[in-house]
Backbone as ProteinMPNN parsed JSONL, in Angstrom:
{"seq_chain_A": "MNKLIIDNQTELSDLEVLFYIGQVIEKGLISETSRGKQYCFVTSFVNGVTVGCFKNKKSSRFVVYTETRREQA", "coords_chain_A": {"N_chain_A": [[0.84, -1.177, 0.0], [0.509, 2.24, -0.798], [1.415, 5.493, 0.405], [0.216, 8.711, 0.049], [1.008, 12.106, 0.159], [-0.406, 15.267, 0.079], [0.154, 18.565, -0.728], [-1.511, 21.315, -1.114], [-1.034, 24.276, -2.531], [-2.519, 26.153, -3.787], [-5.428, 27.958, -4.978], [-7.193, 26.157, -5.844], [-9.782, 23.653, -5.736], [-9.976, 20.665, -3.7], [-10.767, 18.518, -5.288], [-10.094, 19.394, -7.867], [-7.303, 19.564, -7.624], [-6.704, 16.889, -7.169], [-7.231, 15.899, -9.719], [-5.043, 16.897, -11.244], [-2.865, 15.691, -9.924], [-3.548, 13.063, -10.407], [-3.067, 12.946, -13.154], [-0.282, 13.022, -13.196], [0.361, 10.691, -11.758], [-0.735, 8.817, -13.455], [1.1, 8.701, -15.541], [3.116, 7.224, -14.457], [6.002, 5.797, -12.705], [8.545, 7.571, -13.482], [10.811, 9.119, -13.039], [14.12, 8.955, -11.672], [15.964, 8.368, -8.7], [18.47, 8.206, -6.095], [17.055, 6.837, -4.246], [15.451, 5.213, -5.682], [12.892, 4.63, -8.199], [10.475, 7.184, -8.975], [7.517, 9.287, -9.114], [7.186, 11.797, -11.697], [9.483, 14.463, -11.301], [8.822, 17.245, -11.634], [5.919, 18.55, -13.009], [4.466, 20.585, -15.352], [1.569, 22.3, -16.26], [-0.308, 23.744, -19.02], [-1.918, 25.808, -18.105], [-0.603, 26.934, -15.996], [-0.614, 25.56, -13.597], [1.378, 23.629, -11.48], [2.923, 20.592, -10.586], [4.877, 19.244, -8.168], [6.91, 16.512, -7.184], [8.03, 14.552, -4.509], [10.009, 12.0, -3.183], [9.629, 10.302, -0.246], [10.713, 8.345, 2.614], [8.612, 6.451, 3.162], [6.523, 7.323, 1.607], [4.981, 9.308, -1.029], [5.243, 12.686, -1.783], [3.254, 15.249, -2.93], [3.379, 18.463, -4.212], [1.384, 21.07, -5.046], [1.204, 23.911, -6.988], [0.735, 27.252, -8.284], [2.184, 28.573, -11.113], [3.571, 31.578, -12.172], [3.888, 32.928, -15.306], [6.349, 34.631, -17.167], [6.321, 37.043, -19.683], [8.291, 37.103, -22.602], [10.366, 39.574, -24.053]], "CA_chain_A": [[0.0, 0.0, 0.0], [1.259, 3.485, -0.904], [0.909, 6.65, 1.119], [0.391, 9.942, -0.705], [0.836, 13.345, 0.908], [-0.73, 16.326, -0.874], [0.281, 19.935, -0.23], [-2.184, 22.183, -2.076], [-0.662, 25.666, -2.302], [-3.282, 26.933, -4.755], [-6.824, 28.248, -4.629], [-8.0, 25.098, -6.457], [-10.459, 22.737, -4.815], [-9.32, 19.363, -3.534], [-11.094, 17.693, -6.451], [-9.285, 19.863, -8.997], [-5.917, 19.174, -7.35], [-6.611, 15.435, -7.4], [-7.161, 15.689, -11.165], [-3.666, 17.127, -11.699], [-2.026, 14.638, -9.362], [-3.907, 11.856, -11.158], [-2.365, 12.996, -14.437], [1.124, 12.678, -12.92], [0.401, 9.275, -11.37], [-1.065, 8.019, -14.648], [2.324, 8.536, -16.354], [3.925, 6.194, -13.815], [7.258, 6.112, -12.021], [9.431, 7.837, -14.612], [12.045, 9.773, -12.599], [14.914, 8.039, -10.85], [16.871, 8.962, -7.723], [19.209, 7.191, -5.337], [16.042, 6.082, -3.488], [14.671, 4.413, -6.617], [12.003, 5.342, -9.121], [9.399, 7.973, -8.386], [6.737, 10.044, -10.087], [7.922, 12.894, -12.315], [9.917, 15.485, -10.346], [8.007, 18.452, -11.827], [5.046, 18.534, -14.184], [3.805, 21.876, -15.528], [0.438, 22.295, -17.179], [-0.344, 24.986, -19.788], [-2.636, 26.849, -17.37], [0.244, 27.434, -14.922], [-0.591, 24.647, -12.455], [2.589, 22.817, -11.462], [2.939, 19.544, -9.568], [6.2, 18.736, -7.818], [6.8, 15.262, -6.44], [9.204, 14.213, -3.71], [9.903, 10.657, -2.619], [10.047, 10.156, 1.144], [10.981, 6.945, 2.938], [7.436, 5.593, 3.074], [5.423, 8.012, 0.94], [5.263, 10.281, -2.079], [4.638, 13.971, -1.428], [2.937, 16.082, -4.086], [3.166, 19.876, -3.921], [0.697, 21.67, -6.184], [1.25, 25.361, -6.901], [0.497, 27.966, -9.543], [3.379, 29.227, -11.587], [3.299, 32.742, -13.005], [4.797, 32.936, -16.45], [6.751, 35.962, -17.602], [6.382, 37.238, -21.137], [9.61, 37.484, -23.082], [10.313, 40.703, -24.969]], "C_chain_A": [[0.887, 1.243, 0.0], [0.59, 4.591, -0.106], [1.231, 7.885, 0.29], [0.121, 11.128, 0.207], [0.631, 14.451, -0.118], [-0.654, 17.674, -0.179], [-0.276, 20.863, -1.307], [-1.88, 23.634, -1.729], [-1.369, 26.599, -3.277], [-4.652, 27.269, -4.174], [-7.756, 27.181, -5.21], [-8.647, 24.232, -5.38], [-9.677, 21.428, -4.716], [-9.558, 18.478, -4.75], [-10.261, 18.091, -7.663], [-7.823, 19.447, -8.824], [-5.724, 17.674, -7.578], [-6.554, 15.113, -8.888], [-5.721, 15.82, -11.654], [-2.715, 16.056, -11.168], [-2.299, 13.311, -10.078], [-3.211, 11.794, -12.501], [-0.902, 12.588, -14.27], [1.237, 11.182, -12.608], [0.146, 8.377, -12.572], [0.163, 7.761, -15.521], [3.286, 7.523, -15.739], [5.189, 6.731, -13.171], [8.342, 6.322, -13.075], [10.732, 8.548, -14.233], [12.803, 8.827, -11.68], [15.876, 8.81, -9.956], [17.649, 7.84, -7.047], [18.258, 6.332, -4.491], [15.181, 5.204, -4.388], [13.792, 5.278, -7.492], [10.924, 6.087, -8.359], [8.615, 8.646, -9.507], [7.555, 11.238, -10.561], [8.225, 13.999, -11.302], [9.027, 16.727, -10.414], [7.219, 18.308, -13.114], [4.317, 19.865, -14.235], [2.709, 21.746, -16.573], [0.327, 23.666, -17.834], [-1.061, 26.122, -19.057], [-1.85, 27.373, -16.171], [0.264, 26.562, -13.679], [0.641, 23.756, -12.574], [2.51, 21.833, -10.314], [4.377, 19.089, -9.386], [6.023, 17.476, -6.99], [8.129, 14.956, -5.765], [8.993, 12.841, -3.104], [10.465, 10.663, -1.203], [10.311, 8.678, 1.405], [9.783, 6.044, 2.681], [6.264, 6.253, 2.359], [5.929, 8.823, -0.243], [4.536, 11.559, -1.692], [4.476, 14.795, -2.696], [2.69, 17.504, -3.609], [2.578, 20.5, -5.186], [0.701, 23.178, -5.981], [0.997, 25.959, -8.27], [1.738, 28.759, -9.896], [2.969, 30.43, -12.425], [4.351, 32.782, -14.098], [5.094, 34.379, -16.857], [6.818, 35.986, -19.12], [7.799, 37.643, -21.515], [9.471, 38.594, -24.108], [10.987, 40.377, -26.277]], "O_chain_A": [[1.893, 1.296, 0.708], [-0.632, 4.624, 0.041], [2.373, 8.085, -0.124], [-0.87, 11.151, 0.936], [1.399, 14.566, -1.074], [-1.315, 17.899, 0.835], [0.401, 21.161, -2.291], [-2.403, 24.164, -0.749], [-0.888, 27.696, -3.562], [-4.979, 26.912, -3.042], [-8.976, 27.29, -5.081], [-8.131, 24.099, -4.27], [-8.824, 21.135, -5.554], [-8.654, 17.77, -5.193], [-9.778, 17.232, -8.401], [-7.182, 19.023, -9.786], [-4.702, 17.247, -8.115], [-5.895, 14.151, -9.283], [-5.23, 14.962, -12.388], [-1.852, 15.574, -11.901], [-1.377, 12.531, -10.321], [-2.806, 10.72, -12.947], [-0.351, 11.885, -15.118], [2.11, 10.496, -13.138], [0.738, 7.304, -12.692], [0.256, 6.718, -16.168], [4.175, 7.017, -16.424], [5.417, 7.939, -13.099], [8.984, 5.366, -13.51], [11.667, 8.575, -15.033], [12.204, 7.999, -10.994], [16.515, 9.77, -10.386], [17.498, 6.669, -7.393], [18.618, 5.232, -4.072], [14.277, 4.522, -3.906], [13.928, 6.501, -7.522], [10.513, 5.694, -7.268], [8.99, 8.587, -10.678], [8.509, 11.643, -9.897], [7.35, 14.419, -10.545], [8.537, 17.206, -9.391], [7.769, 17.988, -14.168], [3.631, 20.24, -13.284], [2.907, 21.154, -17.634], [0.808, 24.653, -17.279], [-0.826, 27.29, -19.367], [-2.375, 28.177, -15.401], [1.078, 26.793, -12.784], [0.914, 23.199, -13.637], [2.087, 22.178, -9.211], [5.015, 18.611, -10.324], [5.095, 17.379, -6.187], [9.198, 15.081, -6.362], [7.921, 12.548, -2.573], [11.632, 10.988, -0.989], [10.148, 7.85, 0.509], [9.916, 4.992, 2.055], [5.128, 5.796, 2.486], [7.133, 9.0, -0.433], [3.363, 11.529, -1.319], [5.432, 15.012, -3.44], [1.885, 17.729, -2.705], [3.19, 20.466, -6.253], [0.263, 23.674, -4.944], [1.038, 25.265, -9.286], [2.269, 29.515, -9.083], [2.109, 30.312, -13.297], [5.55, 32.682, -13.836], [4.204, 35.229, -16.886], [7.314, 35.052, -19.749], [8.429, 38.44, -20.819], [8.563, 38.565, -24.939], [11.036, 41.219, -27.173]]}, "name": "protein", "num_of_chains": 1, "seq": "MNKLIIDNQTELSDLEVLFYIGQVIEKGLISETSRGKQYCFVTSFVNGVTVGCFKNKKSSRFVVYTETRREQA"}
């Protein structure tokens, strides 16, 4: 059994955040560290929502935040 920790740093509802995390989980364990495989380190969506994933000893921690994009001149 896996333990997931979710840190929602946005104004999105829990249901909306679960959608984005679900997209990351659906892609599988694609990043690799000294602790083994884990979900993608950082996934950015076109609307500015970003999901960061960190592998802990007994869990995966997802941090969801909104990224502001700067226009290039």
